[in-house]
N, C-alpha and C positions, 0 to 999 in steps of 0.2 A: 504494500500500500504506500509506503514512503517513497518508493521509486516512482510511482505514478504521480505523486505530488511534485517531485523534483522535475519530472518530465514536463508537467504543466507549466511550471515556473520557467523552465528553459525555453519552452515553446512561446510563452508570452513575451519573454525578453527578445527572442529572435524576431517575433512579429513586430515589435517596436522598431527594430533596426530596419526591417524590410519595408515597413510603411514609410519610414523616414527617407529611404532611398528612392521611393516612388514620387517624391515631390516634383512638381513641374519645373522648378528652377532651383538654383543653389540655395541652400539653407542659410539663414542668418545664424550668427553666433548664439542668439537667444534660443532659436529652434534646436540647434545642435545640442546646446546645454540641457534643454528640457528633455530631449530624447535620451541622451546619455545618462543624465541624472535620474530620470525615471526608471531606466533599465537597471542601473546599478542599485538604486534605492529599493526597487521591487525584489531583486535577488537577495540583497542584504536583509531586508525586512522579513522575507520569507524564512531565511535561516534563523534570524533572531526570534521571530514569532514561533517557530517550531521548537526551538530550544527553551524559550522562556514560558510559553503558554500552551504549546501544542496546537497553535493556530497559524499555520503558515500563510493561509489566505488573507487573514486580517493583517498580518505583518507585511505581506507583499503590497497590499492596498495602501497602507499607511506609509510604508517606506517609499513606494513608487510616487505617491503624491508629494511627499516631502522632498524627494530627490528631484522631481520635475520642477518644483517651485524653486528650489535652490539652484539647480542648473540654469533655469531661465534667468534668474537674477544675475548670476555670474556672467552668462552670455550677453545679457543686456548691457552690463557694464563694459564688456569688451567691445560691443557695437558702438557705445558712446565714445570710448577711447579712440577707436578707428576713425570716427567722424571728425574728431577734433585734432587729429595728427596731421 
């Protein structure tokens, strides 16, 4: 059963990267940061959620959301710096 959950998490992370690659144009730093942060956050959150509470789905959701927000903020700052250089 645990292998199935890990496969679901891996599949969801892969889907994020595939969807990001299908964008019609080049991604901004904000978009890249949100995708990468969301993927890393979901994977980390699932591992932590499984170890701490036995709920990898909840951990993945919380970690993915937090990672996406953090990544978007960092990417947005990079976009701002590039505009003013």
